[in-house]
ZAMI-375603 format. One line per 4 residues: their letters; for each residue x, y, z of C-alpha. Coordinates in nm, 4 decimals, padded with zeros to 6 digits, always signed. Example, Ala and Ser with C-alpha at 12.3 -4.5 7.8 and 13.67 -1.06 7.14 Angstrom:
2
as) +01.2300/-00.4500/+00.7800  +01.3670/-00.1060/+00.7140 .
//
This chain:
297
mriy) +00.0000/+00.0000/+00.0000  +00.1427/+00.3330/-00.1048  +00.1638/+00.6206/+00.1377  +00.1425/+00.9753/+00.0096 .
eqty) +00.2360/+01.2932/+00.1909  +00.0417/+01.6038/+00.0927  +00.2340/+01.9280/+00.1091  +00.2579/+02.2535/-00.0829 .
esws) +00.5134/+02.5023/-00.2034  +00.4657/+02.8746/-00.1846  +00.3854/+03.0364/-00.5164  +00.6892/+03.1866/-00.6870 .
grte) +00.5416/+03.2851/-01.0229  +00.3667/+03.5971/-01.1444  +00.0937/+03.7219/-00.9134  -00.2289/+03.9017/-00.9902 .
prwr) -00.2970/+04.2522/-00.8511  -00.3868/+04.2592/-00.4836  -00.7477/+04.3558/-00.5441  -00.8011/+04.0426/-00.7543 .
rvav) -00.6421/+03.8206/-00.4911  -00.8639/+03.9766/-00.2254  -01.1677/+03.9357/-00.4521  -01.1099/+03.5587/-00.4725 .
varm) -01.1321/+03.5249/-00.0941  -01.4208/+03.7689/-00.0597  -01.6245/+03.6071/-00.3382  -01.5972/+03.2645/-00.1773 .
gwrl) -01.6876/+03.4067/+00.1635  -01.9971/+03.5823/+00.0298  -02.1073/+03.2683/-00.1541  -02.0796/+03.0513/+00.1566 .
afdg) -02.2429/+03.3133/+00.3794  -02.5510/+03.3289/+00.1573  -02.5957/+02.9513/+00.1509  -02.8198/+02.9610/+00.4584 .
alpr) -03.1426/+03.1488/+00.5148  -03.0395/+03.2956/+00.8522  -02.8020/+03.5675/+00.7182  -03.0659/+03.6946/+00.4760 .
tlil) -03.3252/+03.6892/+00.7533  -03.1043/+03.8956/+00.9821  -03.0364/+04.1597/+00.7171  -03.4085/+04.1721/+00.6420 .
acav) -03.4814/+04.2196/+01.0121  -03.2434/+04.5181/+01.0204  -03.4257/+04.6680/+00.7219  -03.7612/+04.6093/+00.8943 .
tavv) -03.6324/+04.8081/+01.1927  -03.5611/+05.0994/+00.9597  -03.9085/+05.0669/+00.8085  -04.0594/+05.0900/+01.1573 .
ylgv) -03.8636/+05.4093/+01.2189  -03.9848/+05.5384/+00.8836  -04.3423/+05.4734/+00.9941  -04.2823/+05.6718/+01.3099 .
mfia) -04.1270/+05.9484/+01.0996  -04.4322/+05.9503/+00.8715  -04.6621/+05.9877/+01.1735  -04.4391/+06.2690/+01.2980 .
atsr) -04.4570/+06.4411/+00.9590  -04.8373/+06.4384/+00.9639  -04.8731/+06.5475/+01.3252  -04.9027/+06.9087/+01.4334 .
ippp) -04.6083/+06.8892/+01.6734  -04.3472/+06.6314/+01.5626  -04.1584/+06.4563/+01.8453  -03.8021/+06.5905/+01.8846 .
falg) -03.6328/+06.2559/+01.8185  -03.7751/+06.2548/+01.4613  -03.6025/+06.5835/+01.3779  -03.2420/+06.6584/+01.2869 .
nriy) -02.9905/+06.3765/+01.3207  -03.1373/+06.2372/+01.6417  -03.3263/+05.9566/+01.4691  -03.0052/+05.8100/+01.3189 .
rqml) -02.8328/+05.8189/+01.6560  -03.1402/+05.6656/+01.8147  -03.1576/+05.3715/+01.5748  -02.7851/+05.2923/+01.5541 .
geff) -02.7218/+05.3572/+01.9230  -03.0021/+05.1513/+02.0767  -02.9045/+04.8037/+02.1947  -03.2477/+04.6614/+02.1155 .
pqgl) -03.3317/+04.5763/+01.8500  -03.0668/+04.7165/+01.6150  -02.7631/+04.6603/+01.8356  -02.8601/+04.3024/+01.9152 .
lvlt) -02.9236/+04.2305/+01.5466  -02.5790/+04.3637/+01.4546  -02.4134/+04.1459/+01.7207  -02.5998/+03.8434/+01.5873 .
vaav) -02.4993/+03.9201/+01.2282  -02.1360/+03.9371/+01.3410  -02.1641/+03.6014/+01.5187  -02.3497/+03.4197/+01.2401 .
igap) -02.1413/+03.5539/+00.9500  -01.8028/+03.6174/+01.1083  -01.7565/+03.3129/+01.3300  -01.7281/+03.0550/+01.0463 .
lisr) -01.5196/+03.2695/+00.8108  -01.1787/+03.1466/+00.9284  -01.2721/+02.8535/+01.1516  -01.4327/+02.6789/+00.8527 .
dlkh) -01.1084/+02.7092/+00.6555  -00.9049/+02.5798/+00.9495  -01.1361/+02.2817/+00.9877  -01.1130/+02.1820/+00.6200 .
qati) -00.7491/+02.2950/+00.5755  -00.8518/+02.5335/+00.3010  -00.5617/+02.7673/+00.3725  -00.3398/+02.5258/+00.1762 .
lyvs) -00.5473/+02.6005/-00.1323  -00.5189/+02.9746/-00.0791  -00.1398/+02.9646/-00.0385  -00.1004/+02.7480/-00.3463 .
raig) -00.2876/+03.0155/-00.5435  -00.0411/+03.2884/-00.4416  -00.2728/+03.4488/-00.1871  -00.0736/+03.5785/+00.1087 .
pady) -00.1893/+03.6213/+00.4693  -00.2675/+03.9903/+00.4179  -00.4773/+03.9164/+00.1068  -00.6580/+03.6396/+00.2926 .
ligk) -00.7387/+03.8550/+00.5963  -00.8479/+04.1541/+00.3898  -01.0800/+03.9294/+00.1878  -01.2370/+03.7837/+00.5024 .
avvl) -01.2704/+04.1321/+00.6533  -01.4444/+04.2576/+00.3374  -01.7075/+03.9832/+00.3732  -01.7890/+04.0536/+00.7371 .
lgfl) -01.7608/+04.4307/+00.6974  -02.0022/+04.4181/+00.4058  -02.2616/+04.2326/+00.6105  -02.2190/+04.4642/+00.9096 .
lsat) -02.2590/+04.7733/+00.6919  -02.5695/+04.6125/+00.5421  -02.7058/+04.5890/+00.8961  -02.6087/+04.9445/+00.9979 .
llpa) -02.5414/+05.1790/+00.7061  -02.8158/+05.0598/+00.4697  -03.1012/+05.1024/+00.7246  -02.9593/+05.4422/+00.8192 .
lllw) -02.9498/+05.5431/+00.4513  -03.3131/+05.4388/+00.4245  -03.3967/+05.6709/+00.7136  -03.1881/+05.9509/+00.5628 .
tgqi) -03.3746/+05.9205/+00.2318  -03.7105/+05.9003/+00.4101  -03.6404/+06.2161/+00.6098  -03.5718/+06.4045/+00.2856 .
mlgv) -03.8827/+06.2747/+00.1108  -04.1176/+06.3316/+00.4052  -03.9817/+06.6784/+00.4766  -03.9988/+06.6321/+00.8535 .
drla) -03.7134/+06.8744/+00.9133  -03.6121/+07.1738/+00.7025  -03.2407/+07.1344/+00.6397  -03.0053/+07.2682/+00.3758 .
wger) -02.8402/+07.0171/+00.1455  -02.5051/+07.0896/+00.3043  -02.6415/+06.9817/+00.6425  -02.7976/+06.6710/+00.4918 .
lvdl) -02.4644/+06.5726/+00.3388  -02.3012/+06.6248/+00.6770  -02.5620/+06.3888/+00.8243  -02.4799/+06.1377/+00.5507 .
gsit) -02.1137/+06.1491/+00.6490  -02.2116/+06.1178/+01.0158  -02.4176/+05.8018/+00.9718  -02.1377/+05.6553/+00.7596 .
ghsl) -01.8891/+05.7292/+01.0377  -02.1234/+05.5854/+01.3012  -02.1679/+05.2664/+01.0973  -01.7915/+05.2294/+01.0546 .
aisl) -01.7376/+05.2911/+01.4276  -01.9574/+04.9877/+01.4915  -01.8384/+04.7676/+01.2054  -01.4580/+04.8066/+01.1980 .
ptta) -01.3684/+04.7028/+01.5562  -01.6381/+04.4346/+01.5489  -01.4825/+04.2875/+01.2344  -01.1353/+04.2698/+01.3916 .
avla) -01.2623/+04.1148/+01.7164  -01.4878/+03.8532/+01.5546  -01.2291/+03.7418/+01.2983  -00.9699/+03.7036/+01.5748 .
lssl) -01.2089/+03.4789/+01.7672  -01.2856/+03.2859/+01.4483  -00.9162/+03.2060/+01.4039  -00.8912/+03.0476/+01.7495 .
skaa) -01.1143/+02.7464/+01.6863  -01.1948/+02.4987/+01.4128  -01.5543/+02.4718/+01.5374  -01.7519/+02.7715/+01.4108 .
vvpg) -01.9984/+02.7619/+01.6985  -01.7274/+02.8344/+01.9575  -01.6204/+03.1826/+01.8334  -01.9859/+03.2742/+01.7788 .
ilwm) -02.0740/+03.1907/+02.1388  -01.7603/+03.3636/+02.2665  -01.8483/+03.6803/+02.0757  -02.2040/+03.6930/+02.2102 .
ffsi) -02.0795/+03.6297/+02.5649  -01.8156/+03.9019/+02.5295  -02.0355/+04.1682/+02.3720  -02.3440/+04.1127/+02.5882 .
gsgi) -02.1524/+04.0101/+02.8991  -01.9390/+04.3249/+02.8943  -02.2572/+04.5317/+02.9140  -02.3875/+04.3275/+03.2072 .
vsem) -02.0559/+04.3549/+03.3915  -02.0496/+04.7289/+03.3229  -02.3942/+04.7766/+03.4782  -02.3023/+04.5644/+03.7803 .
lhal) -01.9814/+04.7592/+03.8404  -02.1626/+05.0896/+03.8001  -02.4229/+04.9831/+04.0559  -02.1471/+04.8926/+04.3010 .
vrae) -01.8955/+05.1762/+04.2696  -02.0954/+05.4497/+04.0903  -01.7907/+05.5491/+03.8852  -01.7967/+05.6692/+03.5257 .
wtrl) -01.5045/+05.4473/+03.4227  -01.7353/+05.1452/+03.4529  -01.9071/+05.2631/+03.1329  -01.5841/+05.1903/+02.9449 .
vswh) -01.6246/+04.8181/+03.0157  -01.9286/+04.7838/+02.7895  -01.8535/+04.7089/+02.4240  -02.1851/+04.8538/+02.3118 .
rlvt) -02.1266/+05.1793/+02.4999  -01.7763/+05.2114/+02.3534  -01.8861/+05.1856/+01.9901  -02.1957/+05.3955/+02.0587 .
rvge) -01.9919/+05.6755/+02.2173  -01.7503/+05.6917/+01.9251  -02.0484/+05.6883/+01.6889  -02.2193/+05.9715/+01.8788 .
lcyq) -01.9183/+06.1945/+01.8290  -01.9529/+06.1642/+01.4501  -02.2633/+06.3856/+01.4525  -02.2788/+06.7620/+01.4297 .
arpi) -02.4409/+06.9215/+01.7320  -02.7032/+07.1668/+01.6124  -03.0420/+07.2907/+01.7348  -03.3617/+07.1517/+01.5890 .
rspl) -03.5179/+07.4010/+01.3485  -03.8912/+07.3588/+01.3275  -04.1627/+07.6242/+01.3088  -04.3722/+07.4157/+01.5464 .
ipga) -04.0974/+07.3737/+01.8075  -03.9121/+07.7067/+01.8299  -03.5785/+07.6989/+02.0072  -03.5733/+07.3231/+02.0605 .
aggv) -03.2333/+07.1830/+02.1479  -03.0805/+06.9111/+01.9361  -02.8617/+06.7485/+02.1978  -02.8858/+06.3825/+02.2913 .
epvm) -02.7783/+06.2525/+02.6295  -02.4500/+06.0644/+02.5713  -02.3983/+05.7088/+02.6933  -02.0917/+05.8247/+02.8913 .
sygv) -01.9298/+06.1518/+02.9861  -01.5916/+06.0717/+02.8296  -01.4832/+06.2395/+02.5085  -01.3630/+06.0618/+02.1981 .
wppl) -01.0167/+05.9523/+02.3085  -01.0772/+05.6963/+02.5889  -01.3317/+05.4846/+02.3967  -01.1479/+05.5314/+02.0671 .
lila) -00.8158/+05.4200/+02.2153  -00.9773/+05.1138/+02.3739  -01.1417/+05.0133/+02.0472  -00.8175/+05.0754/+01.8567 .
avsa) -00.6253/+04.8589/+02.1057  -00.8792/+04.5762/+02.0758  -00.8706/+04.6010/+01.6959  -00.4887/+04.5995/+01.6877 .
agva) -00.4812/+04.2990/+01.9210  -00.7315/+04.1225/+01.6974  -00.5202/+04.1819/+01.3853  -00.2082/+04.0617/+01.5696 .
vlfw) -00.3870/+03.7419/+01.6768  -00.5020/+03.6853/+01.3183  -00.1507/+03.7095/+01.1715  -00.0078/+03.4969/+01.4521 .
rlrs) -00.2653/+03.2235/+01.4004  -00.2217/+03.2177/+01.0227  +00.1564/+03.2101/+01.0465  +00.1505/+02.9320/+01.3067 .
fesa) -00.0960/+02.7288/+01.1021  +00.1067/+02.7782/+00.7839  +00.4316/+02.6703/+00.9524  +00.2593/+02.3642/+01.0977 .
e) +00.1644/+02.2495/+00.7501 .
//
């Protein structure tokens, strides 16, 4: 009986441009992610949330005195900053889509195929990040764009186009503040196990558990630093700082203020530095895991 040893040699020939190498990984990730009905259901649920907000905005537009949260940029902050339902849906999308992205390849030793096709670790990680980032932006940016378009069409608030474009940049920044660190953290967890269910459970425990621990610590010590423990509060605070503070201009509500109570009193730097540190640690874990797996082969 013959015994064969399977191995590979790193590609030494001509390589395609980086964007094409990344596209190979991203295309396969998108195809596998859309195999099940759950990812599509989650994205649809995020869109339904935006439709509900649009219904509330329509009622506000037809009422004599619109509620303040339907005016200005408050409604975007309200939808993207609330833990339920939008925040919980985004966490679930990250767990369902992101957890299997790398763990599935580790389980089936698919990284050998990628290396043999001249796709380096950076190309591989960027491709995986594009998949998860695309789904997360579909769960955050697309519903917010639907609200932004609805606010223009319904004419709830009288804003100049310059201010509306500023709001568009703000909701894009808020969506990225949620999606970028989440992508780094979830992919790092995905690289730590060959069973996709493990990183998904770990992510849900981390993201939801950090909020529970934060509330428990705040109840015990009554200190503001306890707010920095919560993942949701960190990304929400950075997202809040993307918006322009301006008063609500409405003929029915003269002199109304446009401020929203922040989730913590800290400015941009403490939460931003924490999220940047977590993201950098996640990227370091990803490269370490891929290098160790490649050397083991």
